[in-house]
C-alpha positions as CSV (number, residue, x, y, z in Angstrom):
1,M,95.0,-106.1,136.2
2,H,95.8,-106.3,132.5
3,D,99.0,-104.4,131.0
4,S,96.9,-101.8,129.3
5,Y,93.4,-100.2,129.1
6,D,91.7,-97.6,127.3
7,V,90.3,-95.9,130.2
8,I,91.1,-96.2,133.8
9,V,88.7,-94.5,136.4
10,I,90.3,-94.0,139.9
11,G,87.5,-93.7,142.7
12,G,84.2,-95.5,142.6
13,G,81.9,-93.0,143.9
14,T,79.1,-91.2,142.4
15,A,81.0,-89.7,139.8
16,G,83.3,-92.8,139.3
17,V,80.7,-95.4,138.9
18,V,78.9,-93.6,136.4
19,A,82.0,-92.5,134.5
20,A,83.2,-96.2,134.3
21,V,79.7,-97.6,133.2
22,Q,79.6,-95.1,130.6
23,A,83.2,-95.6,129.1
24,G,82.6,-99.5,129.3
25,R,79.3,-99.2,127.4
26,A,81.0,-97.0,124.8
27,G,83.3,-99.9,124.1
28,A,86.4,-98.7,125.9
29,R,88.4,-101.2,127.8
30,T,88.0,-99.9,131.2
31,L,89.3,-100.4,134.7
32,L,87.6,-99.1,137.8
33,V,89.9,-98.8,140.9
34,E,88.2,-98.2,144.4
35,K,90.0,-97.5,147.9
36,N,87.0,-99.3,149.7
37,G,85.2,-102.5,149.2
38,I,82.2,-101.2,148.2
39,L,80.9,-98.8,145.2
40,G,78.7,-95.5,145.8
41,G,81.0,-93.4,147.7
42,T,79.2,-90.7,149.6
43,L,75.6,-92.4,148.7
44,T,77.0,-95.7,150.4
45,V,79.9,-95.4,152.4
46,G,79.2,-91.9,153.7
47,G,75.3,-92.8,154.3
48,I,73.9,-89.6,152.3
49,N,71.6,-92.1,150.2
50,A,69.5,-88.9,149.1
51,P,71.5,-87.6,146.0
52,A,69.5,-84.3,145.8
53,H,67.9,-83.1,142.4
54,F,67.2,-84.9,139.1
55,F,64.5,-82.6,138.6
56,A,64.1,-78.8,138.5
57,W,61.3,-76.4,137.6
58,G,59.2,-79.2,136.3
59,A,61.6,-80.8,134.1
60,Q,64.2,-83.7,134.4
61,I,67.6,-82.0,134.2
62,I,70.0,-84.8,135.2
63,G,69.3,-88.3,133.8
64,G,71.4,-90.9,132.1
65,I,73.3,-93.7,133.9
66,G,73.1,-92.1,137.5
67,W,69.1,-91.9,137.1
68,E,69.2,-95.4,135.6
69,L,70.9,-96.7,138.6
70,M,68.5,-95.1,140.9
71,C,65.5,-96.3,139.1
72,R,67.0,-99.9,139.0
73,T,67.3,-99.6,143.0
74,W,63.9,-98.2,143.4
75,T,62.3,-101.0,141.3
76,E,64.3,-103.5,143.2
77,T,62.7,-102.3,146.6
78,G,59.2,-101.7,145.0
79,T,59.5,-97.9,145.5
80,P,57.6,-95.8,143.0
81,I,59.7,-93.7,140.4
82,P,59.6,-90.2,141.0
83,T,58.4,-87.6,138.7
84,A,59.4,-84.0,137.9
85,D,56.0,-82.7,139.0
86,A,56.9,-81.8,142.6
87,S,59.7,-79.7,141.4
88,R,57.7,-77.3,139.3
89,D,57.5,-74.3,141.6
90,T,60.3,-74.7,144.0
91,P,64.1,-73.7,144.0
92,C,64.4,-76.5,146.7
93,P,62.8,-80.0,145.5
94,R,62.8,-82.8,147.9
95,H,65.6,-85.1,147.9
96,L,64.9,-88.5,146.6
97,S,66.2,-91.2,148.9
98,M,66.9,-94.9,148.2
99,D,68.2,-98.2,150.0
100,K,72.1,-97.9,150.0
101,V,72.7,-101.3,150.5
102,I,70.7,-102.4,147.6
103,H,72.2,-99.5,145.5
104,A,75.7,-100.8,146.0
105,A,74.8,-104.2,144.6
106,I,73.0,-102.6,141.7
107,C,76.3,-100.5,141.1
108,D,78.4,-103.6,141.3
109,A,76.0,-105.4,138.6
110,A,76.1,-102.3,136.4
111,V,79.8,-101.9,136.4
112,L,80.2,-105.4,135.4
113,E,77.5,-105.7,132.9
114,A,79.2,-102.8,131.2
115,G,82.4,-104.8,130.9
116,V,84.5,-102.9,133.3
117,E,87.0,-104.6,135.3
118,L,86.6,-103.7,139.1
119,L,89.3,-103.5,141.6
120,F,88.6,-103.1,145.1
121,H,90.9,-102.0,148.2
122,A,93.5,-100.2,145.7
123,M,94.8,-96.9,145.2
124,P,97.3,-94.8,142.8
125,A,100.7,-94.9,144.0
126,A,102.3,-93.2,141.0
127,I,101.5,-91.8,137.7
128,E,103.6,-90.8,134.6
129,F,102.5,-89.6,131.1
130,A,104.8,-90.6,128.4
131,D,104.4,-91.6,124.7
132,D,100.8,-90.4,124.5
133,A,99.7,-92.8,127.5
134,W,99.7,-93.0,131.3
135,T,101.5,-95.3,133.4
136,L,99.8,-96.1,136.6
137,T,101.3,-97.6,139.6
138,V,98.4,-99.2,141.8
139,C,99.0,-100.0,145.3
140,T,97.2,-103.3,146.0
141,K,97.1,-105.4,149.3
142,S,99.5,-107.8,147.7
143,G,102.0,-104.9,146.6
144,L,102.5,-102.4,143.8
145,Q,101.3,-103.3,140.2
146,M,101.8,-101.4,137.1
147,T,99.5,-100.6,133.9
148,R,98.8,-98.3,131.3
149,A,96.0,-96.4,129.8
150,K,95.1,-94.1,127.1
151,V,93.0,-91.9,129.3
152,L,92.6,-91.3,133.0
153,I,89.7,-89.9,135.0
154,D,90.3,-88.7,138.4
155,A,87.0,-89.4,140.4
156,T,88.7,-89.5,143.9
157,G,86.8,-86.4,144.9
158,D,90.2,-85.2,146.3
159,A,92.0,-84.6,143.0
160,N,94.8,-87.1,144.2
161,V,95.4,-88.4,140.7
162,V,95.7,-84.9,139.2
163,A,98.1,-84.0,142.1
164,L,100.1,-87.4,141.6
165,A,100.5,-86.2,138.0
166,G,102.1,-83.1,138.9
167,Y,99.1,-80.7,138.1
168,P,98.2,-77.9,140.5
169,T,95.2,-77.9,142.8
170,V,93.5,-75.4,145.1
171,R,93.2,-75.9,148.8
172,P,91.4,-73.3,150.6
173,D,92.7,-72.1,154.1
174,I,89.3,-73.2,155.6
175,V,87.3,-75.9,154.1
176,Q,83.6,-76.9,154.8
177,P,83.2,-79.2,158.1
178,A,82.6,-83.0,157.7
179,T,79.7,-85.0,159.1
180,L,79.7,-88.6,160.3
181,Q,76.4,-90.2,159.4
182,M,74.6,-92.0,162.1
183,R,71.2,-92.9,163.4
184,C,70.4,-93.0,167.1
185,A,67.5,-94.8,168.8
186,G,66.1,-95.9,172.3
187,Y,64.2,-92.6,173.0
188,D,60.8,-90.9,172.5
189,P,61.6,-87.4,170.9
190,D,58.1,-86.3,171.9
191,A,58.7,-87.0,175.7
192,L,61.8,-84.7,176.0
193,D,62.3,-81.4,177.8
194,Y,64.2,-79.5,175.1
195,D,64.6,-76.4,177.2
196,A,66.3,-78.3,179.8
197,L,68.6,-80.2,177.2
198,A,69.5,-77.0,175.8
199,Q,70.6,-75.8,179.3
200,A,72.5,-79.0,179.9
201,A,74.1,-78.9,176.6
202,E,75.4,-75.3,177.2
203,A,76.9,-76.4,180.4
204,A,78.5,-79.4,178.9
205,V,80.2,-77.1,176.1
206,A,81.3,-74.8,178.9
207,A,83.0,-77.5,180.7
208,G,84.7,-79.0,177.8
209,T,83.2,-82.2,177.9
210,L,81.0,-81.6,174.7
211,K,81.6,-79.5,171.6
212,N,78.5,-77.6,170.2
213,T,79.3,-79.1,166.6
214,D,78.8,-82.7,168.3
215,I,75.1,-82.2,168.3
216,A,74.4,-79.2,166.1
217,W,75.2,-77.4,162.9
218,Q,74.6,-74.2,164.6
219,G,74.6,-73.1,168.4
220,S,74.4,-75.9,171.0
221,N,70.8,-76.9,171.2
222,P,70.4,-80.7,170.6
223,A,66.8,-80.6,169.6
224,P,67.3,-80.8,165.8
225,F,69.9,-83.5,166.3
226,L,67.4,-85.6,168.5
227,W,64.3,-84.9,166.1
228,R,66.4,-86.3,163.3
229,W,67.5,-89.3,165.2
230,G,71.0,-88.1,164.9
231,S,71.0,-88.3,161.0
232,N,73.4,-85.8,159.2
233,A,73.3,-83.4,162.1
234,N,77.0,-83.0,163.5
235,H,79.8,-81.0,162.1
236,L,83.6,-81.6,162.6
237,R,86.6,-79.8,161.2
238,A,88.4,-81.8,158.6
239,P,91.5,-79.9,157.1
240,G,93.7,-81.8,154.8
241,A,91.1,-84.7,154.2
242,E,92.6,-85.1,150.7
243,T,95.6,-86.7,152.4
244,S,95.8,-90.0,154.3
245,E,97.1,-88.1,157.4
246,G,94.1,-85.8,157.2
247,K,91.6,-88.4,156.5
248,T,92.9,-90.3,159.7
249,A,92.4,-87.2,161.8
250,A,88.8,-86.7,160.5
251,E,88.0,-90.2,161.1
252,I,89.3,-90.2,164.8
253,E,87.8,-86.9,165.5
254,A,84.4,-88.0,164.2
255,R,84.3,-91.2,166.5
256,Q,85.3,-89.1,169.5
257,A,82.5,-86.5,168.5
258,L,80.1,-89.5,168.5
259,L,81.3,-90.8,171.8
260,R,81.0,-87.1,173.4
261,M,77.5,-87.0,172.2
262,Y,76.5,-90.5,173.3
263,R,77.9,-89.8,176.9
264,F,76.3,-86.6,177.1
265,C,72.8,-87.8,175.9
266,R,72.8,-90.9,178.2
267,Q,73.2,-88.6,181.2
268,Q,69.9,-86.7,180.5
269,P,66.6,-87.5,181.5
270,G,64.7,-89.3,178.7
271,L,67.9,-90.2,176.9
272,E,69.0,-92.9,179.4
273,G,68.4,-95.8,176.8
274,L,69.7,-93.9,173.6
275,Y,72.1,-96.1,171.5
276,I,73.7,-96.0,168.2
277,A,71.5,-97.9,165.8
278,S,73.9,-97.5,163.0
279,C,76.9,-95.5,162.0
280,C,78.8,-95.1,158.8
281,T,82.5,-96.6,158.6
282,E,83.7,-93.4,156.7
283,V,83.2,-89.6,157.5
284,G,81.5,-87.6,155.0
285,I,83.8,-85.0,153.6
286,R,82.3,-81.9,152.0
287,E,85.4,-80.1,150.6
288,T,89.1,-80.6,150.1
289,V,90.7,-79.5,147.1
290,T,89.7,-78.6,143.4
291,I,91.6,-78.8,140.3
292,V,92.8,-75.8,138.5
293,G,91.0,-76.3,135.2
294,K,91.0,-75.0,131.8
295,S,88.0,-73.0,132.7
296,T,86.6,-72.5,136.3
297,V,82.9,-72.4,137.5
298,T,82.3,-69.2,139.5
299,A,79.4,-68.6,141.9
300,A,78.2,-65.7,139.7
301,D,77.9,-67.8,136.7
302,Y,76.5,-70.7,138.6
303,E,73.8,-68.4,140.1
304,A,73.2,-66.8,136.8
305,G,72.7,-70.2,135.1
306,R,75.3,-69.4,132.6
307,R,75.3,-71.8,129.5
308,Y,78.9,-72.2,128.6
309,D,79.6,-72.8,125.1
310,D,81.2,-76.2,125.9
311,A,78.4,-77.2,128.5
312,L,78.4,-80.8,129.3
313,C,75.4,-81.2,131.6
314,Y,73.1,-79.3,134.1
315,A,73.7,-79.1,137.8
316,F,71.0,-77.9,140.2
317,Y,71.4,-77.3,144.0
318,P,71.7,-74.2,146.1
319,I,74.8,-72.4,147.2
320,D,75.4,-74.7,150.4
321,E,78.5,-73.7,152.2
322,H,78.5,-75.4,155.7
323,L,80.5,-73.0,157.9
324,N,83.6,-74.3,159.8
325,D,82.9,-72.3,163.0
326,G,79.6,-73.9,164.3
327,A,77.5,-70.9,162.8
328,G,75.4,-73.0,160.3
329,I,75.1,-72.6,156.6
330,N,75.9,-70.0,154.0
331,G,72.7,-70.9,151.7
332,R,71.3,-69.2,148.8
333,G,68.6,-70.7,146.5
334,L,68.7,-70.5,142.8
335,G,66.2,-68.0,141.1
336,R,63.4,-69.3,139.2
337,H,64.0,-71.2,136.0
338,V,67.9,-70.8,136.6
339,L,69.7,-74.0,135.3
340,P,73.3,-73.8,135.9
341,T,75.7,-75.9,133.6
342,V,79.3,-77.4,133.8
343,P,81.7,-76.8,131.1
344,R,84.2,-79.2,129.6
345,G,87.1,-77.1,130.5
346,A,86.2,-77.4,134.3
347,L,86.9,-81.3,134.0
348,L,90.2,-80.7,132.3
349,P,93.4,-80.0,134.5
350,A,95.2,-77.1,133.1
351,G,98.2,-78.1,130.9
352,S,97.2,-81.8,130.8
353,R,96.6,-84.2,128.0
354,F,94.2,-87.3,128.1
355,L,93.3,-86.6,131.8
356,L,90.0,-85.7,133.2
357,A,88.6,-84.9,136.8
358,A,85.0,-85.5,137.7
359,G,83.0,-85.0,140.7
360,R,83.6,-82.8,143.8
361,C,87.3,-81.6,142.6
362,V,85.6,-80.0,139.6
363,S,87.5,-76.6,138.8
364,S,85.2,-74.1,140.7
365,D,85.3,-71.4,143.3
366,R,84.2,-72.2,147.0
367,E,80.6,-71.1,146.8
368,A,80.0,-72.8,143.4
369,N,81.7,-75.8,144.6
370,S,79.5,-76.1,147.6
371,A,76.6,-76.7,145.0
372,L,78.5,-78.8,142.4
373,R,79.7,-81.2,145.1
374,V,76.5,-82.9,145.7
375,E,75.9,-86.3,144.2
376,C,73.4,-85.6,141.3
377,P,75.8,-83.2,139.7
378,C,78.7,-85.6,140.3
379,M,76.7,-88.3,138.5
380,A,76.2,-86.0,135.5
381,M,79.8,-84.9,135.5
382,G,80.9,-88.5,135.7
383,Q,78.9,-89.7,132.7
384,A,80.4,-86.6,130.7
385,A,83.9,-87.7,131.7
386,G,83.2,-91.4,130.8
387,A,82.1,-90.4,127.3
388,L,84.8,-87.9,126.6
389,A,87.3,-90.6,127.7
390,A,85.8,-93.3,125.5
391,L,85.8,-91.1,122.5
392,S,89.4,-89.9,123.3
393,A,90.7,-93.4,123.5
394,R,88.8,-94.5,120.3
395,T,89.8,-91.4,118.1
396,G,93.3,-90.7,119.9
397,L,92.1,-87.0,120.1
398,D,92.5,-85.2,123.6
399,P,89.3,-84.9,125.2
400,E,89.5,-81.0,124.7
401,A,89.8,-81.4,121.0
402,L,86.7,-83.9,120.7
403,P,83.8,-82.3,118.6
404,L,81.1,-81.5,120.9
405,A,78.4,-83.0,118.7
406,D,79.9,-86.2,119.1
407,V,80.1,-86.1,122.7
408,Y,76.6,-85.0,122.9
409,A,75.4,-87.9,120.6
410,L,77.1,-90.3,122.9
411,L,75.6,-89.0,125.9
412,R,72.0,-88.7,124.5
413,E,72.4,-92.5,123.3
414,H,72.8,-93.4,127.0
415,G,70.1,-91.2,128.3
416,A,71.9,-88.3,129.6
417,V,70.2,-84.9,129.6
418,V,72.4,-82.4,127.4
419,P,72.1,-78.8,127.9
420,G,69.6,-77.1,125.6
421,D,67.4,-80.3,125.5
422,V,65.3,-79.0,128.4
423,T,61.9,-77.7,128.5
424,L,60.9,-76.1,131.7
425,G,57.6,-76.4,133.3
């Protein structure tokens, strides 16, 4: 690390990668700090490589650097680039998937091409704001190192930077369950007796050798789990996963849930040969904490498609609250031609200066957050945060004081879709 930067981004997930690339391309000397050894976050480490909706109602509503990285991945793998046509008349367009391994390499290349310095296997240890700059202490494998930045972007997903800086966060008493992404193999789903499997699962749950959430989002019927080859089909409680202690407990419980599922399935007719073909190294967390922002996105405003005066980007996903009691999902689709937006104030921790938060920890109530947390909106928020940070470092103005026209101009220069630019199909 150097002694100082214009912009430091903490967290190299879906928001952080895009934020860092945008800041670097805008001329800011940028450092990206990531706790893992791979970029992409939930897209790669979490295995949810289908980032939801770039399109809505027949139009592209999220573009820019996140879309560019997806297109580069599709081009690399020979996959046709999707168009907006399929989204014209549905509130739930299909998810657009890609190769997560190739995508991680594409992210590496894009970050370095933008002139961004990249530091893996490192986390923030302490943060202090003084003399209009941030001093950041980073815990690396070889010890603590210090550096400074004009602007910080918290892209941890857990508001870890905001909390370390002393600003308030909101932690719900109950959070959405997490999921360990895996893929099972070694069986023929068409040859299974699903009635018998459902009865066996109920008996195992009653005996305490299986939890219904090990094999289902709702009830204890393993049929959806098996038809989906185990993909994104389990739930586990993960309170406090914004902390190392809470995340440790979640990782342990995830693998114990996998083991219970494996033992149960291998005892059932037709599943004797089941094996785990792949499993992510990190459990996928849906919800931890949010910042207390200078404004807050509510579910009412989200579902009404409110165009905030300081709107930075669109978001498009149904309310999607996974329930913590094994009872499925609280889901509500958006009304026709509704396009929610994300305001600048929701990325600005209340009382802070030269500090931004982008991604899952955006200031929002729980239902709105259940939609904003998904990967496409996080990409859009990341690019907005990167543009704000670069302009702030260049001008010396706090991100809140930047003229929106300048912010929009920079975003458009790098392909982002700015609220107001969309014509619906």
